[in-house]
Each structure stands twice: as C-alpha cells, then as structure tokens.
Backbone as CSV, one residue per row, in Angstrom:
resi,resn,N_x,N_y,N_z,CA_x,CA_y,CA_z,C_x,C_y,C_z
1,MET,80.288,133.552,103.689,80.321,132.560,102.439,81.858,133.145,101.497
2,THR,83.031,132.014,101.690,84.023,132.897,100.894,83.556,132.910,99.443
3,LYS,83.641,134.406,99.093,83.573,134.634,97.570,84.911,133.891,97.070
4,VAL,84.634,133.688,95.623,85.792,133.232,94.797,85.845,133.804,93.358
5,LYS,86.853,134.346,93.384,87.082,135.142,91.922,88.015,134.665,90.995
6,ARG,87.645,135.191,89.657,88.573,134.413,88.722,89.102,135.300,88.006
7,ASP,90.595,135.048,87.623,91.121,136.042,86.772,90.724,135.804,85.351
8,PRO,91.415,136.691,84.361,91.141,136.885,82.991,91.421,135.620,82.498
9,ARG,92.300,134.820,82.901,92.409,133.279,82.208,91.919,132.314,82.456
10,ASN,90.596,132.655,83.418,89.721,131.863,83.750,90.293,130.790,85.112
11,ARG,91.101,130.935,85.782,91.735,130.355,86.805,91.303,131.066,88.034
12,ILE,90.853,130.295,88.778,90.070,130.293,90.445,91.381,130.833,91.254
13,ARG,91.101,132.069,91.696,91.842,132.528,92.934,91.657,132.888,93.976
14,ARG,91.888,131.978,94.811,91.634,131.448,96.034,91.734,132.354,96.810
15,SER,90.698,132.693,98.120,90.590,134.136,99.037,91.709,133.436,99.814
16,PHE,92.352,134.662,100.569,93.021,134.162,102.104,92.201,133.131,102.976
17,GLY,91.070,133.564,103.175,90.595,132.548,104.115,90.474,130.806,103.947
18,SER,90.506,130.810,102.652,90.705,129.543,101.734,91.676,128.619,102.257
19,ARG,92.938,129.647,101.577,94.212,129.248,102.008,94.665,129.103,103.320
20,LEU,94.137,130.003,104.142,94.556,129.621,105.773,94.039,128.493,106.246
21,PHE,92.356,127.793,105.882,91.956,126.963,106.031,92.559,125.639,105.631
22,ASP,93.344,125.766,104.410,94.065,124.342,104.110,95.105,124.337,104.672
23,GLY,96.370,125.464,105.021,97.116,125.093,105.668,97.258,124.813,107.069
24,ILE,95.881,125.337,107.623,95.444,124.708,109.638,95.128,123.125,109.296
25,ASN,94.345,122.860,108.301,94.206,121.254,107.639,95.488,120.604,107.568
26,ILE,96.360,120.980,106.573,97.776,120.145,106.639,98.107,120.279,107.458
27,ILE,98.506,121.236,108.726,99.261,121.239,110.124,98.620,120.087,110.878
28,LEU,97.450,119.962,110.654,96.660,119.039,111.605,96.922,117.568,111.186
29,LEU,96.616,117.153,109.947,97.062,115.908,109.154,98.106,116.154,109.471
30,VAL,99.305,116.420,109.456,100.762,116.217,109.956,100.699,116.071,111.390
31,LEU,100.469,116.532,112.379,100.651,116.232,113.475,99.864,114.501,113.938
32,LEU,98.613,114.743,113.253,98.007,113.010,113.155,98.938,112.140,112.938
33,ALA,99.538,112.489,111.696,100.118,111.319,110.935,101.307,111.233,111.903
34,ILE,101.960,112.367,112.850,103.257,111.873,113.638,102.709,111.011,114.905
35,THR,101.677,111.312,115.470,101.039,110.677,116.546,100.930,108.917,116.007
36,CYS,100.197,108.848,115.130,100.289,107.173,114.382,101.451,106.550,114.073
37,ILE,102.555,107.471,113.589,103.602,106.627,113.157,104.582,106.753,114.006
38,TYR,105.075,107.693,115.280,105.788,107.551,115.734,105.882,106.326,116.852
39,PRO,104.585,105.889,117.349,104.688,104.568,118.497,105.196,103.818,117.684
40,PHE,104.697,103.476,116.274,105.529,102.340,115.214,106.985,102.558,115.125
41,TRP,107.495,103.487,114.980,108.929,103.678,115.148,109.692,103.837,116.217
42,ASP,108.967,103.937,117.451,110.182,103.955,118.731,109.740,102.576,118.798
43,THR,108.834,101.590,118.155,108.930,100.127,118.196,109.817,99.672,117.497
44,LEU,110.354,100.058,116.400,111.207,99.456,115.530,112.819,99.871,115.937
45,VAL,112.596,101.507,116.656,113.974,101.619,117.251,114.528,100.832,118.308
46,VAL,113.272,100.804,119.268,114.165,100.308,120.259,114.102,98.768,120.088
47,SER,113.444,97.851,119.194,113.820,96.697,118.704,115.224,96.377,118.578
48,PHE,115.857,97.321,117.717,117.497,97.580,117.348,118.350,97.849,118.218
49,SER,117.759,98.330,119.178,118.911,99.130,120.346,119.176,97.960,121.885
50,SER,120.516,98.107,122.101,120.677,97.593,123.382,120.064,97.909,124.750
51,LEU,120.334,97.109,125.767,119.131,97.707,126.773,120.030,99.118,127.455
52,LYS,121.095,99.325,127.350,121.765,100.282,127.989,121.148,101.686,127.116
53,SER,121.414,101.678,125.790,120.676,102.602,124.918,119.293,102.442,125.223
54,TYR,118.594,101.745,125.378,116.802,101.898,125.330,116.705,102.648,127.316
55,LEU,117.988,102.412,127.880,117.388,103.244,129.351,118.213,103.925,129.623
56,SER,118.839,104.689,128.657,119.485,106.115,128.710,118.821,107.208,128.366
57,THR,117.751,106.812,127.705,116.682,107.934,127.145,115.248,107.740,126.932
58,SER,114.645,108.620,127.446,112.761,108.082,127.501,112.477,108.178,125.699
59,VAL,113.082,109.522,125.006,112.503,109.596,123.581,113.488,108.648,122.454
60,HIS,113.161,107.816,121.799,114.007,106.692,120.780,113.534,107.183,119.593
61,LEU,114.346,108.163,119.219,114.250,108.447,117.721,115.219,107.563,116.828
62,TRP,116.424,107.171,117.209,117.253,106.530,116.497,118.344,105.781,117.484
63,PRO,118.565,104.361,117.332,119.321,103.464,117.936,121.038,104.142,118.041
64,SER,121.040,104.723,119.516,122.655,104.807,119.942,124.013,103.937,120.117
65,GLU,122.986,103.001,120.261,124.291,101.579,120.284,123.492,100.599,119.422
66,TRP,123.580,99.953,118.381,122.855,99.077,117.696,122.987,97.812,118.489
67,SER,121.803,96.792,118.704,121.818,95.474,119.134,120.610,94.666,118.491
68,PHE,121.234,93.563,117.941,120.219,92.434,117.561,120.006,91.430,118.512
69,GLU,120.327,91.258,119.781,120.404,90.215,120.637,118.679,89.848,120.832
70,GLY,117.750,91.015,120.711,116.462,90.683,120.647,115.695,90.025,119.810
71,TYR,116.262,90.407,118.372,115.907,89.436,117.335,116.389,88.137,117.242
72,GLN,117.935,88.191,117.614,118.412,86.792,117.904,117.816,85.489,118.771
73,PHE,117.342,86.287,119.830,116.754,85.578,121.101,115.238,84.928,120.231
74,MET,114.445,85.811,119.765,113.158,85.486,119.657,113.429,84.631,118.067
75,ILE,114.063,84.612,117.448,114.458,83.917,116.159,114.943,82.264,116.680
76,SER,115.201,82.361,117.921,115.750,80.921,118.614,115.152,80.236,119.473
77,ASN,113.506,80.921,119.792,112.713,80.737,120.433,111.961,79.762,119.633
78,ALA,111.517,78.642,119.863,110.783,77.476,119.528,109.580,77.585,119.692
79,ASP,109.009,78.009,120.877,107.640,78.482,121.032,107.182,79.803,120.148
80,LEU,108.049,80.656,119.602,107.589,81.526,119.003,107.126,81.006,117.778
81,TRP,107.904,80.094,116.861,107.540,79.816,115.731,106.208,78.353,115.700
82,THR,106.130,77.966,116.833,105.112,76.921,117.037,103.570,77.996,117.176
83,SER,103.746,79.149,117.690,102.618,80.037,117.801,102.489,80.665,116.298
84,TYR,103.498,81.036,115.961,103.590,81.201,114.307,102.797,80.484,113.431
85,ALA,103.131,79.108,113.277,102.358,78.245,112.536,101.020,78.247,113.078
86,ASN,100.570,78.240,114.042,99.274,78.293,114.810,98.297,79.498,114.740
87,SER,99.243,80.746,114.313,98.201,81.954,113.985,97.933,81.724,112.346
88,ILE,99.375,81.541,111.426,98.953,81.221,110.324,98.037,80.268,109.743
89,PHE,97.859,79.358,110.543,96.798,77.776,110.291,95.230,78.851,110.339
90,ILE,95.253,79.433,111.523,94.116,80.421,111.722,93.765,81.101,111.017
91,THR,94.468,82.132,110.732,94.221,82.944,109.781,94.115,82.576,108.330
92,VAL,94.785,81.779,107.956,94.357,81.029,106.366,93.120,80.521,106.127
93,VAL,93.188,79.245,106.956,91.918,78.758,107.051,90.806,79.295,107.807
94,GLY,91.070,80.258,108.404,89.556,80.816,108.918,89.096,81.576,108.073
95,THR,90.075,82.436,107.169,89.612,83.387,106.192,88.957,82.753,104.769
96,VAL,89.587,81.424,104.433,88.929,80.784,103.261,87.548,80.514,103.778
97,ILE,86.923,79.632,104.902,86.037,79.222,105.628,85.131,80.630,105.596
98,ASN,85.792,81.944,105.900,85.123,83.024,106.535,84.335,83.303,105.022
99,LEU,85.174,83.569,104.204,84.613,84.110,102.583,83.494,83.107,101.877
100,ILE,83.796,81.909,101.938,82.942,81.026,101.582,81.362,81.130,102.610
101,VAL,81.178,81.539,103.476,80.077,81.329,104.185,79.612,82.713,104.139
102,THR,80.488,83.891,103.817,79.911,85.396,103.757,79.275,85.392,102.283
103,VAL,80.256,84.779,101.569,79.581,85.457,100.021,78.655,84.437,99.745
104,MET,78.307,83.361,100.322,77.052,82.477,100.161,76.097,83.048,100.766
105,ALA,75.777,83.280,101.976,74.897,84.284,102.736,74.577,85.448,102.221
106,ALA,75.618,86.257,101.519,75.344,87.456,100.937,74.462,87.332,99.747
107,TYR,74.998,86.276,98.955,74.418,86.122,97.768,72.743,85.805,97.958
108,VAL,72.604,85.183,99.017,70.987,84.605,99.284,70.443,85.626,99.623
109,LEU,71.108,86.689,100.468,70.065,87.539,101.245,70.250,88.916,99.774
110,SER,70.695,88.728,99.066,70.570,89.900,97.653,69.481,89.548,96.857
111,LYS,69.206,88.223,96.861,68.106,87.972,95.934,66.922,88.835,96.208
112,LYS,66.314,89.454,95.001,65.129,90.376,95.302,63.907,89.846,95.380
113,ASP,64.021,88.677,94.741,62.584,87.732,94.496,62.693,86.480,96.005
114,LEU,63.656,86.332,96.549,63.484,85.608,97.864,62.149,86.178,99.069
115,LYS,61.670,85.268,98.777,60.588,85.456,99.643,60.893,85.396,101.239
116,GLY,61.051,86.510,102.169,61.459,86.773,103.286,62.631,87.442,103.518
117,HIS,63.309,87.363,102.510,64.925,88.287,102.405,64.879,89.548,103.224
118,ARG,63.517,90.125,103.455,63.773,91.664,104.180,63.804,90.747,105.734
119,VAL,62.963,89.622,106.399,63.371,89.231,107.773,64.488,88.680,107.925
120,LEU,65.265,87.866,107.125,66.792,87.259,107.044,67.814,88.256,107.010
121,THR,67.427,89.403,106.454,68.450,90.595,106.597,67.861,91.191,108.003
122,PHE,66.951,91.381,108.436,66.773,92.083,109.782,67.201,90.744,111.102
123,LEU,67.124,89.544,110.417,67.669,88.411,111.765,69.403,88.865,111.826
124,ALA,69.760,89.047,110.591,71.608,89.079,110.315,71.411,90.146,111.442
125,VAL,70.983,91.348,110.893,71.124,92.776,111.626,71.594,93.039,113.143
126,PHE,70.330,91.864,113.689,70.027,91.934,114.592,71.080,91.238,115.336
127,THR,71.969,90.855,114.976,73.049,90.091,115.697,74.214,91.205,115.852
128,MET,74.387,92.014,115.201,75.061,93.303,115.188,74.680,93.987,116.517
129,MET,73.345,93.828,117.227,73.154,94.938,118.021,72.976,94.072,119.567
130,PHE,72.609,92.330,119.493,72.088,91.863,120.332,73.224,90.278,120.247
131,SER,73.970,89.925,121.082,74.625,88.664,120.702,74.532,87.953,122.115
132,GLY,74.488,86.731,122.061,74.305,85.527,123.213,75.239,85.842,124.492
133,GLY,76.469,86.554,124.684,77.622,86.834,125.297,78.375,85.613,125.488
134,ILE,79.390,86.054,126.227,80.335,84.871,126.327,80.286,83.799,126.815
135,ILE,79.290,83.775,127.832,79.151,82.436,128.683,78.371,81.678,127.981
136,PRO,77.274,82.020,127.317,76.879,81.172,126.592,77.669,80.642,125.063
137,THR,78.375,81.399,124.499,79.159,81.237,123.772,79.979,79.747,124.106
138,TYR,80.380,80.361,125.246,81.536,79.184,125.789,81.385,77.830,125.829
139,ILE,79.540,78.091,126.142,79.063,76.710,126.546,78.819,75.927,125.188
140,VAL,78.621,76.622,123.950,78.526,76.251,122.828,79.598,75.278,122.266
141,VAL,80.928,76.653,122.129,82.189,75.720,121.882,82.400,74.409,122.784
142,LYS,82.104,74.482,123.940,82.368,72.986,124.884,81.562,72.159,124.567
143,ASP,80.452,72.362,124.252,79.425,71.185,124.043,79.265,70.903,122.470
144,LEU,80.225,71.446,121.645,80.449,70.975,120.016,82.085,70.521,120.156
145,HIS,82.511,70.174,121.211,83.817,69.727,121.486,84.851,70.496,120.999
146,LEU,85.179,71.817,121.005,86.455,72.401,120.129,87.051,73.049,121.139
147,MET,86.714,72.912,122.350,87.514,73.468,123.534,88.829,72.761,123.295
148,ASN,89.991,73.501,123.306,91.426,73.438,123.399,92.083,73.063,121.732
149,THR,91.095,73.592,121.325,91.412,73.407,119.605,91.585,74.216,118.771
150,LEU,92.170,74.293,117.610,92.438,75.682,116.924,90.915,75.954,116.284
151,TRP,90.245,74.647,116.063,89.095,75.184,115.429,88.014,76.187,116.410
152,SER,88.200,76.292,117.835,87.482,76.996,118.508,87.971,78.673,118.275
153,MET,88.965,78.729,117.218,88.962,80.145,117.289,88.478,80.736,115.503
154,ILE,88.175,79.373,114.741,87.769,79.490,113.741,86.054,79.467,113.391
155,LEU,85.758,78.615,113.512,84.162,78.164,113.736,83.290,78.999,114.300
156,PRO,83.357,79.646,115.550,82.524,80.383,116.256,82.733,81.903,115.469
157,THR,83.462,81.871,114.654,83.720,83.365,114.198,83.843,83.460,112.720
158,ALA,83.006,82.311,112.018,82.653,82.091,110.779,82.105,83.211,109.752
159,ILE,81.120,83.884,110.287,80.849,84.929,109.698,80.490,86.286,110.756
160,THR,81.122,87.907,110.067,80.852,88.659,110.787,80.003,89.587,109.882
161,THR,79.059,89.937,110.670,77.796,90.379,110.080,78.318,91.766,109.212
162,SER,79.005,92.397,110.037,78.938,93.737,109.218,79.667,93.947,108.036
163,TYR,80.428,92.654,107.638,81.207,92.316,106.542,80.226,91.719,105.592
164,LEU,79.052,90.940,105.976,78.326,90.133,105.650,77.116,91.480,104.796
165,ILE,76.461,92.235,105.398,76.198,93.526,105.283,76.936,93.993,103.875
166,ILE,78.324,94.232,103.719,78.732,95.028,102.901,78.983,93.934,101.651
167,MET,78.922,92.815,101.723,78.971,92.033,100.709,77.526,92.084,100.154
168,ARG,76.759,91.935,101.015,74.795,91.686,100.745,74.506,92.996,99.878
169,ASN,74.956,94.190,100.219,74.548,95.644,99.541,75.474,95.540,97.968
170,PHE,76.774,94.736,97.960,77.445,94.929,96.798,76.593,94.062,95.569
171,PHE,76.273,92.861,96.426,75.361,92.024,95.307,74.319,92.589,95.009
172,PHE,73.345,92.934,95.780,71.974,93.838,96.019,71.979,94.785,94.620
173,ASP,73.264,95.373,94.671,73.197,96.646,93.524,73.846,96.218,92.360
174,LEU,74.272,94.997,91.963,74.476,94.675,90.649,73.288,94.496,89.719
175,PRO,73.458,94.667,88.513,72.355,94.595,87.649,71.992,93.247,87.251
176,HIS,70.286,93.429,87.774,69.885,91.959,87.600,69.771,91.530,86.036
177,GLU,70.194,92.393,85.230,70.054,91.739,83.907,71.530,90.860,83.642
178,LEU,72.313,90.754,84.559,73.468,90.341,84.561,72.780,88.516,84.599
179,GLU,72.138,88.307,85.813,71.993,87.007,85.751,70.859,86.853,84.732
180,GLU,69.850,87.467,84.302,69.033,86.941,83.632,69.802,86.561,82.414
181,SER,70.521,87.290,81.700,71.379,86.977,80.570,71.828,85.511,80.737
182,ALA,72.558,85.219,81.857,73.109,84.248,82.331,72.484,82.838,82.303
183,MET,71.356,83.265,82.940,70.096,82.002,82.857,69.908,82.252,81.509
184,LEU,69.480,82.628,80.619,68.973,82.229,79.187,69.980,81.581,78.670
185,ASP,71.144,81.845,78.808,72.341,80.872,78.323,72.645,79.621,78.911
186,GLY,71.679,79.322,79.738,71.954,77.893,80.405,72.702,77.584,81.725
187,CYS,72.728,78.774,82.222,73.630,79.005,83.960,72.583,78.845,84.615
188,THR,73.168,77.978,85.797,72.435,77.573,86.877,72.806,78.601,87.893
189,GLU,71.874,78.551,88.726,72.069,79.833,90.271,73.947,79.561,90.501
190,VAL,74.251,78.768,91.006,75.767,78.102,91.272,76.656,78.499,90.089
191,GLY,75.706,78.379,88.889,77.047,78.773,87.674,76.994,80.871,87.527
192,VAL,75.934,80.887,88.116,75.831,82.281,87.955,76.355,83.239,89.125
193,LEU,76.694,82.393,89.776,77.575,82.933,91.330,78.997,83.044,90.869
194,PHE,79.214,81.915,90.328,80.970,81.449,90.431,81.557,82.236,88.833
195,ARG,80.669,82.022,88.203,81.119,82.519,86.676,80.737,84.160,86.274
196,ILE,79.599,84.736,86.788,79.577,86.014,86.809,79.799,87.104,87.726
197,ILE,78.892,86.540,89.154,79.208,87.562,90.265,80.505,87.650,90.744
198,LEU,80.959,86.527,91.044,82.307,86.617,91.656,83.613,87.294,91.142
199,PRO,83.855,86.768,90.112,84.695,87.757,89.072,84.226,88.960,89.144
200,ILE,83.451,89.712,88.941,83.354,91.140,89.085,83.567,91.599,90.504
201,SER,83.169,90.807,91.450,82.918,91.369,92.944,84.731,91.314,93.590
202,ARG,85.525,91.118,92.769,86.811,90.592,93.407,87.379,91.663,93.886
203,PRO,86.849,93.072,93.984,87.462,94.266,94.994,86.798,94.223,96.206
204,SER,85.740,93.917,96.088,85.013,93.671,97.707,85.649,92.551,98.503
205,MET,85.721,91.298,97.538,86.009,90.183,98.043,87.344,90.070,98.595
206,ILE,88.300,90.708,97.991,89.274,90.820,98.719,89.975,92.150,100.011
207,THR,89.293,92.748,99.580,88.857,93.701,101.190,88.360,93.182,102.127
208,ILE,87.168,92.444,101.615,86.771,92.087,103.113,87.859,90.422,103.741
209,ALA,88.340,89.913,102.649,89.194,88.915,102.976,90.400,89.487,103.695
210,LEU,90.689,90.419,103.516,92.029,91.396,104.399,92.003,91.267,105.753
211,PHE,90.257,92.008,105.603,89.916,92.255,106.878,89.520,91.145,108.085
212,TYR,89.076,90.088,107.118,88.847,88.566,107.898,90.498,88.392,108.496
213,ALA,91.558,88.456,107.666,93.035,87.770,107.959,93.295,88.956,109.205
214,VAL,93.128,89.864,109.313,93.780,90.831,110.101,92.843,90.471,111.357
215,ASP,91.493,90.257,111.521,90.421,89.893,113.125,91.405,88.717,113.246
216,HIS,91.712,87.713,112.366,91.978,86.457,112.596,93.800,86.427,113.518
217,TRP,94.568,87.229,112.768,95.705,87.327,113.073,95.784,88.486,114.458
218,ASN,94.886,89.199,114.998,95.383,89.558,116.275,94.382,89.193,117.112
219,ASP,93.320,87.926,116.910,92.395,87.681,117.884,93.355,87.102,118.911
220,PHE,93.177,87.259,120.450,93.973,86.952,121.630,92.955,86.355,122.522
221,PHE,91.809,86.743,122.569,90.781,86.778,123.311,89.956,85.594,123.486
222,SER,89.676,85.104,122.452,89.435,83.497,121.796,90.346,82.628,122.517
223,ALA,91.845,82.953,122.134,92.531,82.242,122.765,92.151,81.721,124.268
224,ILE,92.382,82.935,124.718,92.003,83.183,126.338,91.028,82.030,126.821
225,LEU,89.993,82.332,125.908,88.984,81.233,126.726,88.971,79.758,126.425
226,TYR,89.002,80.104,125.202,89.272,78.355,124.581,90.446,77.340,124.495
227,ILE,91.678,78.132,124.726,92.916,77.220,124.385,93.551,77.095,125.896
228,MET,93.979,76.011,126.193,94.519,76.260,127.373,96.353,75.487,127.297
229,ASP,96.555,74.756,126.157,97.663,73.974,125.868,98.499,75.312,124.981
230,ASN,100.027,75.583,125.920,100.862,76.098,125.436,100.985,76.106,124.019
231,SER,101.334,74.775,123.422,101.565,74.310,122.354,100.708,74.781,121.553
232,LYS,99.349,75.384,121.588,98.216,75.557,120.799,98.120,77.221,120.534
233,TRP,98.754,77.728,121.451,98.548,79.228,121.534,98.885,79.863,120.294
234,PRO,98.182,81.044,119.473,98.425,81.547,118.711,99.356,83.005,119.090
235,LEU,100.038,83.605,117.952,101.055,84.508,118.185,100.823,85.692,119.391
236,GLN,99.570,86.207,119.063,99.066,87.226,120.081,99.136,86.969,121.359
237,LEU,98.687,85.366,121.644,98.620,85.120,122.982,100.241,85.105,123.499
238,PHE,100.585,84.681,122.403,102.191,84.173,123.387,102.724,85.468,123.641
239,LEU,102.528,86.126,122.848,103.256,87.813,123.089,102.657,88.112,124.136
240,ARG,101.354,88.507,124.214,100.551,88.786,125.541,101.131,88.124,126.630
241,SER,101.503,86.894,126.531,102.302,86.195,127.894,103.325,86.781,127.930
242,MET,104.359,87.096,127.212,105.718,87.366,127.012,105.732,88.768,127.615
243,LEU,104.713,89.578,127.082,104.997,90.795,127.702,104.202,91.327,129.379
244,PHE,103.170,90.533,129.499,102.725,90.524,130.852,102.778,89.448,132.026
245,GLU,103.691,88.775,131.793,103.102,87.613,132.538,104.744,87.325,133.123
246,THR,104.756,86.313,133.725,106.233,85.836,134.263,107.132,85.000,133.093
247,GLU,108.461,84.966,133.264,109.350,84.248,132.451,108.594,82.470,132.155
248,ALA,108.136,82.083,133.151,108.212,80.696,133.130,106.947,80.491,132.320
249,SER,105.996,81.337,131.979,104.994,80.730,131.642,105.200,80.596,130.150
250,TYR,105.733,81.200,129.297,106.287,80.778,127.704,107.586,80.561,127.649
251,SER,108.686,80.324,128.176,110.295,79.792,128.175,110.796,79.502,128.896
252,SER,111.360,78.380,129.120,112.288,77.725,130.544,113.960,78.143,129.812
253,SER,114.094,78.813,128.550,115.699,78.310,127.689,116.331,79.853,128.131
254,ALA,116.307,80.912,128.681,116.777,81.959,128.770,116.226,82.823,129.705
255,SER,117.431,83.997,130.567,116.534,84.594,130.908,116.402,86.171,130.316
256,LEU,114.933,86.440,130.389,114.424,87.573,129.293,114.863,88.780,129.823
257,PHE,115.526,88.410,131.137,115.221,90.105,131.812,116.782,90.716,131.719
258,LEU,117.692,89.771,130.921,119.074,90.384,130.422,118.273,90.954,129.277
259,LEU,117.571,91.099,128.221,117.257,91.675,127.249,116.073,92.985,127.556
260,GLY,115.216,92.527,128.299,114.511,93.556,128.667,113.421,93.938,127.512
261,GLN,113.210,95.183,127.611,112.331,95.758,126.440,112.668,95.758,124.876
262,PRO,114.334,95.313,124.656,114.339,95.498,123.371,113.872,94.183,122.859
263,MET,114.071,93.083,123.585,113.815,91.792,123.030,111.848,91.932,122.882
264,LYS,111.149,92.461,123.898,109.818,92.705,123.757,109.403,93.146,122.387
265,MET,110.049,94.391,122.202,109.727,95.080,121.167,109.945,94.210,119.607
266,ALA,111.236,93.721,119.973,112.006,92.755,118.874,110.552,91.808,118.632
267,ALA,109.775,91.298,119.559,109.039,90.207,119.147,107.744,90.780,118.744
268,ILE,107.232,92.184,119.153,106.442,92.776,118.512,106.328,93.400,116.692
269,MET,107.337,93.800,116.673,107.665,93.830,115.461,107.655,92.544,114.397
270,MET,108.285,91.506,115.052,108.085,90.160,114.241,106.527,89.752,114.221
271,ALA,105.542,89.995,114.785,104.022,90.193,114.828,103.926,90.884,114.280
272,ILE,103.911,92.250,113.782,103.435,93.431,113.182,103.795,93.108,111.702
273,ILE,105.144,92.611,111.606,105.266,92.507,109.908,104.729,91.826,108.844
274,PRO,104.257,90.441,108.999,103.729,89.975,108.333,102.317,90.359,107.797
275,ILE,101.809,90.970,108.354,100.414,91.567,108.341,100.443,92.589,107.757
276,MET,101.614,93.149,108.108,101.897,94.630,107.101,102.336,94.621,105.788
277,LEU,102.820,93.468,105.592,103.402,93.189,104.179,102.066,92.817,103.325
278,MET,101.188,92.369,103.661,99.961,92.439,102.720,99.163,93.319,102.883
279,PHE,99.174,94.551,102.981,98.398,95.854,102.788,99.101,96.449,101.353
280,PRO,100.254,96.756,101.192,100.683,97.365,99.621,100.196,96.455,98.322
281,PHE,99.729,94.981,98.511,99.475,94.363,97.808,97.817,94.655,97.467
282,PHE,97.144,94.986,98.458,95.748,95.079,98.547,95.094,96.150,98.410
283,GLN,95.997,97.362,98.265,95.640,98.495,99.143,94.847,98.938,98.047
284,LYS,94.947,99.237,96.529,94.213,99.507,95.538,92.860,98.843,95.722
285,TYR,92.940,97.747,96.755,90.960,97.266,96.460,90.288,98.068,97.488
286,PHE,91.219,99.021,98.490,90.357,98.955,99.586,88.913,100.262,99.273
287,ALA,89.425,101.304,98.754,88.176,102.310,98.621,87.299,101.790,97.791
288,LYS,87.763,101.119,96.987,86.402,100.484,95.513,86.004,99.358,96.182
289,GLY,86.572,98.236,97.074,85.803,97.630,97.332,84.786,97.859,98.586
290,ILE,85.137,98.812,99.709,84.177,99.270,100.793,83.215,100.068,100.060
291,LEU,83.505,101.098,99.253,82.232,101.843,98.266,81.302,101.387,97.828
292,MET,82.029,100.044,97.192,80.736,99.451,96.259,79.661,98.528,97.182
293,GLY,80.116,98.431,98.480,79.234,97.590,99.315,78.807,98.212,100.450
294,ALA,79.077,99.511,100.656,78.590,100.352,101.740,77.867,101.443,101.464
295,VAL,77.755,101.873,100.483,76.696,103.109,99.974,75.553,103.072,99.787
296,LYS,74.631,101.849,99.452,73.298,101.999,99.207,72.912,100.444,99.905
297,GLY,71.814,100.198,100.750,71.643,98.893,101.269,70.341,98.560,100.819
C-alpha cells in the first residue's frame, strides 16, 4: 500500500509510484481518445478531399486538395432529403411516443402500494433476456398492417425495457411524502404525475429521450425488414444502400464512381452532424439523469 506523507503545511506529498500511475493512466486515456477521434477526423478530411487526394495516401490528416463535389452531389440528391425527412419523422414522433409510454409505465411500476408490482417488474425485466424473435415480430407487424409504413419503425419499439427500468428506479427513489402532500391538497394521480413528478424528473427524461432519439436515428435493420418502398427509406438505410449496393438501387441521376469515397464520406458526415448537434445541449443532464435512475433498484 502506498504511503502518503504530509509536509508541514498539511499538503499531501504524493509518492513516485502514485505519480507514475497517474502518468500511465493519462497516456492510456490519450491513446484511447485518439483511437476514438481519428476515425471521425478521417471521415471529415476525406469528405472534403478530391478523389485524387484520397487515392494519393492511406493516412488522411488534412486535405491535400480541397473539394466540395461530394457535398454538392449529396445536397442535390433528392433521395437524400426524402430519407432525411423520413428519419426526422421517425425520430421525433417515435421519441415522443417512447417518452409517453415509458414514463407512464415506469410511474405505475414505481408505486410501492400497487398489488403485484414486483411481478409486473419481473415480467418487464424478463423481456430483456428473452424476446419473441425476428420472425414472430415480423408476423405481428404484418398482421397489424404496418408493413411498408414508417409506423413499423416506431410502434414495435415503443418502449425499451432498460430505459423503463431506469425511469422506474428514479420514480421509486422519490420521497413518497411529495405525493402524499399533493394528494392532501386535492391533486389526483394524474395531477401528481404531471405537476409534481415530471418537473423534478427532467434530467432523467431528457437523457432517456436522447437515447431513444439516437436509437431511432441509427435504426436501419427495422427498415430492412419492414420497408420495401425506396421513398420511405430512413437515412441510415439510404446510406447503407449507397455504401454497399449498386448505383441503380438508390440514384439514377449521376455517376457516383466519379466521386468515389469522398462522396460517401460526405454522406456519412451529413448523417452524423444532426444527431451530434444535440449532445452539447443535453450533455449536462447525462451523468445526473443516469445516476438518478441507475444506482438503486
């Protein structure tokens, strides 16, 4: 065990081993940060590079020849904006539905005097370990006549159990006296939820909402299963088709082979930037929101 000495002015004098440990941690964290940042930086640099500049080197730290052809092509591509609109609809409407269902279910499960609330919580947690599978889910979506509609990417994922448990734990840890005081003042259960519980639950709600929004924005597998019409593709499925399939499957206006990798990276940046812009505004809620609902159960 490292001994800690104090100087006459009551300041802690750290040992050589402690300083060496901190130095190694800093080096490892810097290397980890570089491995996380470089792929994003490489994508950004390639998106502003010409095809000749991209092919001239395998390491892209700065564009040797600037080019905006990739962005110009993507901005003029009507399919991109259609998929953008689809993704925005799915993300906004889906997140609103997610929040409504998750908050109401979590509030019910957090009621300590509710008969059978432990059984209901167990059934909810059970779905985290076992699910119906892809084929049964596909059959349900088909029988509900949701195939080839944007609702097929919203309603089947109206609630995520892990987020439900976080919200339920947060509600569970709130002082019961808050509800009792509100009830004595004539508030109903619905009034308690909307006037008392939700205002003080803002950090957790914003955090969960952002997680739901990211899930919807990045979802492409559901679109592969349920969406057949190209005009209803979300942005991620459009990018997947553009990156891995033939030109004819997503555009017939120009030859993408003349633009190559820079055009693809420009499309990826255009898909990343909207969701990235949300994080600085909600970052302060992350740690507080998650810790509030994830420490106790």
